[in-house]
Backbone bond lengths (Angstrom), bond angles and torsions (degrees), N, CA, C in turn:
res aa  C-N    CA-C-N  psi(-1)  N-CA   C-N-CA  omega(-1)  CA-C   N-CA-C  phi
1 M - - - 1.467 - - 1.524 109.38 -
2 P 1.339 118.25 156.24 1.469 121.27 179.06 1.529 111.59 -64.84
3 L 1.322 115.32 158.13 1.456 122.88 177.35 1.522 109.56 -115.13
4 L 1.326 116.26 143.97 1.460 122.73 175.91 1.522 107.38 -127.98
5 S 1.328 116.93 126.27 1.460 121.53 -176.76 1.522 110.26 -121.55
6 L 1.341 116.34 134.10 1.462 122.62 177.53 1.519 108.86 -120.93
7 T 1.321 117.91 129.41 1.459 123.06 177.07 1.513 109.61 -123.25
8 M 1.331 116.35 127.22 1.463 122.78 177.43 1.514 108.97 -122.68
9 R 1.324 116.22 135.17 1.459 121.89 -176.90 1.529 110.34 -109.08
10 A 1.310 115.18 178.29 1.461 121.07 -174.93 1.519 112.57 -54.41
11 A 1.331 117.27 -40.69 1.465 120.55 -177.18 1.521 110.98 -60.21
12 E 1.342 117.21 -36.94 1.465 120.46 178.95 1.523 111.78 -80.55
13 L 1.325 117.28 -33.60 1.458 122.20 -173.01 1.527 113.65 -83.90
14 A 1.341 117.15 -12.93 1.467 121.02 -170.51 1.521 113.39 -57.73
15 G 1.331 117.91 -36.69 1.459 120.19 -175.97 1.504 115.06 -87.29
16 G 1.325 117.91 -2.62 1.455 120.92 -178.77 1.508 111.01 105.89
17 R 1.337 117.50 -88.58 1.457 120.31 -178.66 1.513 110.57 -80.75
18 V 1.334 115.84 137.54 1.454 122.20 178.43 1.526 107.87 -113.97
19 D 1.315 117.21 123.95 1.462 121.80 176.21 1.522 108.80 -95.83
20 I 1.319 115.44 114.40 1.460 122.14 -175.57 1.522 108.93 -110.70
21 K 1.324 116.62 133.97 1.470 121.34 174.78 1.524 107.92 -119.95
22 L 1.332 115.24 113.09 1.454 120.03 177.90 1.518 110.47 -80.74
23 D 1.329 115.64 173.55 1.463 119.78 -170.71 1.512 113.64 -74.93
24 R 1.360 118.06 -15.62 1.455 119.72 -177.39 1.521 110.03 -160.11
25 D 1.329 114.89 172.28 1.456 120.86 172.73 1.526 109.88 -79.11
26 Y 1.338 114.56 157.57 1.461 120.03 176.59 1.527 109.04 -129.18
27 K 1.328 115.10 147.33 1.458 122.27 173.84 1.523 107.50 -122.54
28 F 1.333 115.04 88.49 1.454 120.44 -173.22 1.527 110.92 -79.46
29 T 1.317 115.76 129.81 1.462 120.09 166.33 1.528 109.98 -97.42
30 E 1.325 116.54 -24.16 1.462 122.83 172.85 1.527 108.28 -141.95
31 L 1.317 116.40 142.25 1.459 121.64 178.83 1.519 108.89 -150.21
32 K 1.326 116.09 126.59 1.469 120.52 -178.46 1.526 108.77 -137.26
33 L 1.331 116.81 133.07 1.463 121.99 171.87 1.524 107.62 -86.08
34 L 1.326 116.83 109.49 1.466 121.37 -174.74 1.517 112.79 -84.27
35 H 1.345 116.38 -55.49 1.462 120.49 -170.14 1.531 110.76 -138.69
36 V 1.324 114.97 151.85 1.460 122.68 172.76 1.526 107.71 -130.20
37 Y 1.325 116.18 129.44 1.461 122.30 175.33 1.529 107.88 -122.26
38 H 1.321 116.75 136.19 1.467 118.57 178.78 1.524 110.24 -162.30
39 N 1.330 115.02 167.43 1.467 121.23 171.63 1.519 110.57 -130.54
40 I 1.340 116.28 35.24 1.469 122.08 178.44 1.522 107.99 -69.15
41 D 1.313 116.56 125.57 1.463 122.60 -173.70 1.522 110.29 -113.08
42 S 1.323 115.90 155.48 1.465 120.03 177.91 1.522 112.19 -64.10
43 I 1.323 118.25 -15.71 1.467 119.21 176.18 1.524 111.47 -67.03
44 N 1.337 117.70 -14.81 1.461 120.88 176.56 1.526 112.42 -72.34
45 L 1.317 117.77 -15.26 1.458 121.21 -173.05 1.514 109.90 -91.65
46 A 1.333 116.56 139.93 1.458 121.28 -170.71 1.520 112.75 -77.19
47 D 1.331 117.70 -40.44 1.458 120.68 -175.25 1.530 110.04 -68.18
48 S 1.322 117.01 131.67 1.468 121.12 -177.02 1.526 112.21 -60.77
49 K 1.337 117.15 -32.54 1.460 119.58 178.99 1.530 111.27 -71.69
50 D 1.327 116.42 -33.43 1.459 119.32 178.33 1.525 111.67 -68.81
51 K 1.319 117.56 -26.47 1.460 121.39 -178.65 1.530 112.94 -74.62
52 T 1.326 118.19 -13.07 1.456 120.85 -172.11 1.521 113.79 -87.19
53 Q 1.323 118.43 1.43 1.458 120.32 -179.74 1.526 109.42 -159.17
54 E 1.313 115.15 170.33 1.458 119.31 173.96 1.524 109.75 -64.46
55 A 1.327 115.60 150.33 1.464 120.89 177.61 1.524 108.56 -116.19
56 L 1.325 116.15 142.02 1.460 120.56 175.08 1.522 108.50 -76.19
57 L 1.329 116.56 126.48 1.453 122.50 -174.92 1.531 111.18 -105.22
58 F 1.329 114.54 149.20 1.457 122.55 176.96 1.524 107.57 -135.08
59 I 1.330 116.95 155.02 1.462 120.71 173.91 1.521 109.29 -125.46
60 R 1.313 115.47 150.05 1.464 122.88 177.54 1.522 108.37 -118.06
61 L 1.316 116.46 127.31 1.457 121.98 -178.74 1.524 108.72 -109.05
62 G 1.310 116.07 69.22 1.458 121.80 -176.75 1.513 112.22 -64.25
63 G 1.320 116.04 136.95 1.444 121.56 -179.04 1.507 113.78 87.74
64 L 1.334 117.17 -8.36 1.456 121.12 -179.69 1.523 111.34 -108.36
65 I 1.342 117.09 -59.80 1.465 119.59 -174.85 1.522 113.15 -134.26
66 E 1.334 119.38 4.53 1.459 120.05 -172.53 1.528 112.87 -65.15
67 N 1.318 118.30 -24.51 1.454 120.02 -179.98 1.523 112.78 -92.51
68 H 1.300 116.63 3.76 1.445 121.36 175.80 1.525 107.87 -98.84
69 K 1.297 116.18 152.58 1.464 119.49 -169.36 1.523 113.97 -91.83
70 Q 1.356 116.89 17.91 1.459 118.38 175.46 1.528 111.83 -71.96
71 L 1.337 117.05 -21.95 1.462 121.16 -172.29 1.518 109.67 -126.71
72 I 1.313 116.82 107.06 1.454 120.52 175.10 1.519 107.95 -136.55
73 N 1.336 117.19 126.67 1.463 122.79 176.53 1.516 108.24 -121.12
74 Y 1.302 116.24 136.92 1.464 121.60 174.83 1.521 108.84 -114.13
75 E 1.319 115.59 136.97 1.471 121.45 179.54 1.516 107.41 -144.90
76 G 1.322 117.09 134.98 1.454 119.84 178.18 1.508 111.79 147.45
77 N 1.322 115.82 -148.13 1.456 122.52 -178.25 1.526 108.73 -98.22
78 F 1.341 115.98 105.34 1.460 120.61 -176.15 1.524 112.50 -86.07
79 E 1.321 117.39 -4.14 1.460 119.98 178.73 1.523 108.52 -72.08
80 A 1.332 115.99 114.95 1.459 120.57 -176.55 1.522 110.38 -65.87
81 H 1.320 116.17 140.01 1.449 120.82 175.80 1.526 109.18 -130.99
82 Q 1.298 115.82 155.41 1.454 121.42 -173.00 1.519 110.94 -88.18
83 Q 1.315 115.72 131.79 1.453 121.57 172.65 1.520 108.12 -117.86
84 L 1.332 116.39 134.78 1.454 121.43 -176.78 1.520 111.34 -88.48
85 N 1.311 115.48 147.19 1.465 122.67 173.50 1.522 112.87 56.81
86 I 1.316 115.39 38.25 1.459 120.12 176.15 1.523 108.13 -99.32
87 P 1.323 118.92 128.11 1.466 120.86 -177.43 1.522 112.47 -71.43
88 H 1.311 115.28 167.97 1.459 121.02 179.99 1.526 112.09 -83.67
89 R 1.341 117.80 -20.15 1.453 120.30 -175.48 1.526 109.07 -126.20
90 Y 1.346 116.14 147.31 1.458 120.27 -176.46 1.528 110.09 -132.66
91 D 1.325 113.91 154.53 1.461 119.31 175.63 1.511 111.65 -78.90
92 N 1.326 117.82 -34.46 1.464 121.59 -174.78 1.524 110.62 -138.39
93 D 1.323 116.42 70.95 1.461 119.90 178.00 1.533 111.63 -59.79
94 D 1.340 116.74 -32.22 1.461 120.26 -179.60 1.520 109.14 -96.27
95 F 1.304 117.38 73.47 1.464 122.75 178.58 1.523 108.51 -70.11
96 Q 1.338 117.11 118.80 1.456 122.23 -170.59 1.525 111.32 -98.11
97 F 1.341 116.51 129.15 1.449 121.49 172.47 1.523 109.68 -93.33
98 G 1.312 116.13 160.08 1.452 120.68 -177.82 1.515 114.02 -67.37
99 N 1.328 118.50 -22.71 1.457 120.49 -178.14 1.517 112.92 -87.38
100 G 1.327 118.05 8.64 1.450 120.66 176.47 1.506 114.47 94.18
101 T 1.335 117.56 -7.54 1.459 119.64 177.38 1.523 109.31 -91.65
102 K 1.319 115.26 165.60 1.455 120.79 177.58 1.512 109.03 -126.72
103 R 1.312 115.91 149.97 1.458 120.99 172.44 1.518 108.03 -109.37
104 T 1.318 115.77 134.76 1.457 118.79 179.83 1.516 111.92 -98.98
105 D 1.333 118.07 5.29 1.461 120.18 -174.84 1.525 113.03 -116.22
106 N 1.337 118.40 17.04 1.457 120.59 -175.30 1.530 111.23 -130.44
107 P 1.343 117.78 56.34 1.449 119.39 -177.16 1.526 112.95 -83.58
108 T 1.329 115.54 164.26 1.452 122.08 170.77 1.524 108.00 -102.39
109 P 1.311 119.17 119.43 1.460 119.46 -175.72 1.523 111.86 -69.70
110 S 1.338 114.59 140.70 1.452 119.67 174.58 1.521 111.86 -111.52
111 V 1.320 117.07 -17.57 1.454 121.46 178.18 1.520 108.49 -133.22
112 A 1.326 117.83 124.72 1.460 120.52 179.88 1.525 109.48 -73.39
113 S 1.323 115.34 144.62 1.457 119.81 -179.62 1.507 108.58 -156.76
114 A 1.318 116.06 147.12 1.460 121.04 177.28 1.518 111.24 -94.94
115 N 1.331 117.13 1.26 1.460 120.13 -178.07 1.519 110.82 -75.51
116 N 1.313 115.88 151.38 1.450 121.28 176.13 1.525 109.48 -86.69
117 R 1.325 115.37 157.33 1.460 120.02 178.07 1.520 108.43 -139.23
118 F 1.335 116.90 137.69 1.444 121.14 177.91 1.522 108.68 -98.02
119 V 1.333 115.76 125.61 1.460 120.86 -175.96 1.519 109.40 -131.42
120 A 1.326 115.45 161.72 1.458 122.36 173.79 1.518 109.04 -114.47
121 D 1.323 117.28 150.04 1.458 123.28 -178.08 1.528 108.13 -98.76
122 V 1.331 117.07 88.52 1.460 120.51 -172.83 1.523 110.62 -130.73
123 N 1.334 115.42 157.59 1.456 123.50 171.84 1.521 108.75 -100.23
124 E 1.318 115.85 149.34 1.462 121.76 177.13 1.523 108.52 -117.27
125 F 1.340 115.91 128.44 1.460 122.23 -178.81 1.525 109.21 -124.57
126 F 1.321 116.10 166.01 1.458 122.67 172.24 1.529 107.03 -123.47
127 L 1.322 116.06 79.85 1.464 122.62 -172.50 1.520 110.30 -127.61
128 I 1.337 116.06 149.83 1.461 122.23 176.25 1.523 108.38 -106.39
129 P 1.322 120.26 119.58 1.467 120.56 175.02 1.524 110.41 -71.01
130 I 1.323 116.45 133.61 1.479 120.82 -177.55 1.519 111.89 -121.86
131 G 1.338 117.70 15.98 1.454 120.13 177.86 1.517 112.69 93.83
132 A 1.317 115.46 -165.48 1.459 121.71 -171.66 1.516 112.68 -89.71
133 S 1.334 114.29 158.32 1.456 121.59 171.09 1.526 109.35 -76.78
134 R 1.321 116.01 172.32 1.464 119.71 167.27 1.524 108.63 -73.82
135 F 1.324 115.35 164.06 1.458 119.99 174.09 1.520 108.08 -134.35
136 N 1.355 115.05 94.64 1.467 121.84 -179.68 1.524 111.69 51.27
137 G 1.323 115.71 40.36 1.457 120.09 -179.12 1.510 111.52 -111.93
138 H 1.328 114.46 -179.58 1.462 120.59 179.79 1.522 111.14 -122.45
139 N 1.320 116.64 3.24 1.453 120.31 -177.49 1.523 111.25 -84.13
140 I 1.320 114.88 160.97 1.460 121.76 170.96 1.521 107.33 -95.75
141 V 1.314 116.54 127.40 1.450 120.79 179.29 1.525 108.89 -79.60
142 S 1.326 116.26 126.08 1.454 122.60 179.48 1.523 108.35 -119.85
143 R 1.332 117.08 119.12 1.457 121.73 -177.80 1.525 110.27 -121.77
144 D 1.320 115.28 130.54 1.457 121.23 169.40 1.522 107.17 -91.09
145 V 1.309 116.58 114.61 1.463 120.99 -175.64 1.527 111.13 -97.08
146 F 1.324 116.13 -49.37 1.467 122.68 179.97 1.530 111.32 50.32
147 K 1.323 115.22 46.90 1.460 121.28 -179.56 1.524 109.48 -97.71
148 T 1.334 116.64 115.27 1.455 121.00 176.05 1.524 108.67 -74.92
149 L 1.309 115.97 119.47 1.462 121.70 -178.09 1.526 112.13 -96.80
150 H 1.315 116.47 -27.68 1.468 119.10 178.32 1.518 109.10 -154.98
151 K 1.340 115.43 126.85 1.467 121.63 174.36 1.522 107.52 -173.86
152 D 1.313 116.32 78.92 1.470 118.69 -179.36 1.512 112.08 -136.38
153 G 1.332 117.13 16.61 1.451 120.72 179.15 1.512 114.55 88.79
154 S 1.325 117.84 -12.03 1.461 121.25 178.22 1.524 109.97 -99.16
155 V 1.323 115.70 176.91 1.471 121.08 -179.95 1.516 109.25 -103.54
156 L 1.324 116.18 128.75 1.461 122.03 174.74 1.523 107.32 -95.02
157 H 1.324 116.55 108.86 1.456 121.21 -178.53 1.529 109.53 -84.21
158 F 1.315 116.52 121.96 1.469 122.77 -179.95 1.518 107.96 -125.05
159 N 1.337 116.33 121.19 1.466 120.23 -175.50 1.526 113.61 -82.59
160 G 1.316 117.18 6.25 1.466 120.51 177.09 1.513 114.23 86.66
161 Q 1.339 117.66 0.30 1.458 121.09 179.76 1.532 109.12 -105.56
162 L 1.320 116.20 113.01 1.462 122.76 -175.23 1.523 109.76 -113.94
163 K 1.318 116.61 130.44 1.462 122.27 174.90 1.520 106.74 -105.45
164 F 1.314 116.17 99.25 1.464 122.96 -171.30 1.524 110.65 -98.92
165 E 1.333 116.44 135.18 1.460 121.58 177.42 1.527 109.80 -139.32
166 I 1.331 115.51 148.46 1.466 122.05 172.69 1.526 107.95 -109.31
167 H 1.319 117.34 130.71 1.452 123.81 176.03 1.526 109.02 -118.29
168 Y 1.326 115.87 162.89 1.460 119.69 174.46 1.522 109.73 -143.57
169 L 1.324 115.11 158.07 1.461 121.13 177.33 1.524 107.68 -92.45
170 S 1.330 116.64 113.97 1.461 121.36 -175.41 1.522 111.11 -76.30
171 H 1.343 116.01 169.74 1.475 120.26 178.79 1.519 111.21 -63.48
172 A 1.345 116.72 -22.53 1.460 120.83 179.06 1.527 112.29 -85.88
173 G 1.337 116.78 -2.20 1.451 120.33 177.51 1.507 115.25 90.13
174 G 1.337 117.90 11.52 1.459 121.02 180.00 1.517 111.41 -97.70
175 L 1.328 116.83 144.80 1.459 121.97 173.82 1.522 108.01 -88.96
176 L 1.327 116.35 113.64 1.458 121.72 -173.36 1.522 110.60 -125.03
177 P 1.335 117.52 142.91 1.463 119.60 173.19 1.524 110.38 -71.05
178 I 1.313 116.46 144.29 1.468 120.46 173.06 1.518 106.73 -87.78
179 D 1.330 115.70 104.09 1.460 120.40 -179.27 1.525 109.28 -143.20
180 S 1.324 115.97 -170.99 1.466 120.45 -174.30 1.526 112.60 -65.85
181 T 1.334 119.00 -17.72 1.466 120.74 -179.15 1.527 112.60 -78.63
182 N 1.327 117.90 -20.70 1.471 118.75 -179.05 1.525 112.53 -126.51
183 G 1.308 116.74 29.93 1.457 120.40 177.33 1.510 111.76 116.24
184 G 1.307 114.98 -52.81 1.457 120.57 174.45 1.522 113.79 72.24
185 I 1.304 114.61 177.84 1.460 122.42 174.89 1.518 107.03 -92.73
186 F 1.334 116.49 117.07 1.452 117.79 -176.24 1.519 111.37 -114.02
187 E 1.325 115.19 161.28 1.448 121.65 -178.15 1.529 110.50 -86.36
188 A 1.316 115.99 168.22 1.461 121.07 -172.60 1.517 112.92 -60.28
189 A 1.317 117.74 -30.66 1.463 120.01 -175.29 1.522 112.95 -76.39
190 K 1.325 118.22 -9.04 1.454 121.41 -174.44 1.520 110.47 -110.08
191 G 1.337 116.72 122.51 1.457 120.15 173.92 1.517 112.99 90.00
192 K 1.299 115.96 150.53 1.461 122.54 -176.18 1.516 112.00 -62.87
193 N 1.345 117.32 -41.31 1.456 120.92 -175.46 1.528 112.60 -107.07
194 A 1.321 116.55 22.27 1.456 119.88 -174.97 1.526 111.58 -68.31
195 H 1.309 115.97 154.57 1.457 121.49 177.26 1.524 108.40 -146.40
196 N 1.315 116.09 162.29 1.457 120.77 178.30 1.524 108.88 -78.20
197 T 1.317 116.02 111.67 1.454 122.17 -173.47 1.521 110.68 -97.02
198 F 1.330 115.87 146.22 1.463 120.86 174.30 1.519 108.93 -151.27
199 I 1.317 115.62 162.37 1.456 122.88 169.56 1.517 107.76 -144.04
200 T 1.337 116.67 136.65 1.460 123.32 178.51 1.518 108.85 -124.32
201 L 1.320 115.84 129.74 1.466 122.61 176.38 1.518 108.20 -112.63
202 M 1.334 116.31 133.61 1.453 120.36 177.46 1.530 109.27 -118.33
203 F 1.329 115.91 121.88 1.456 123.31 -179.74 1.528 110.26 -110.27
204 E 1.310 114.67 150.17 1.459 121.98 167.81 1.519 107.45 -113.90
205 Y 1.329 117.96 136.81 1.452 119.38 -173.82 1.519 111.65 -146.45
206 Q 1.306 114.23 164.54 1.454 122.08 173.97 1.517 107.50 -140.30
207 E 1.325 116.54 137.64 1.478 121.05 177.47 1.520 109.82 -112.55
């Protein structure tokens, strides 16, 4: 099957989200993320505690597969707690935030009920884990992902516009985007320990 490779460098990654426009639309009947190569280092992270170890990295492929249910991540407080007078049915169980996450604990009731309900306070993401960052190293991280993103007999229509983001799991246990607010991906000329950062994604596909 054909291969599609995307490479993003520090200049594109510095602001967090990267808006990519490919040369044409695609109609995928099969799509698989084969490999990820990068040199993203923990020195990119702003919090001093996050810099002391490797960080687990995730990527978001907005506009491609985020609305499909192959990728769901939950992060938050999984300890169930009791809420009083919460109905069994809701109008908007998938309450959408502007940053792409969802809250599962903020519904609008459609049926009144005196029954109690046990819920967890969690965030829902559509992210692909790609392994750890570097930690003050000089190597290129090479990951075999082999994640099938689409293969169900239908056509996945992709207009060629990808909203790409890198997230990481912080020392506090939160899934956070790597952007200018928490250190970001910086170029070699900026900062004492700066380096030229890149990430390459290799896909296999069939149309």
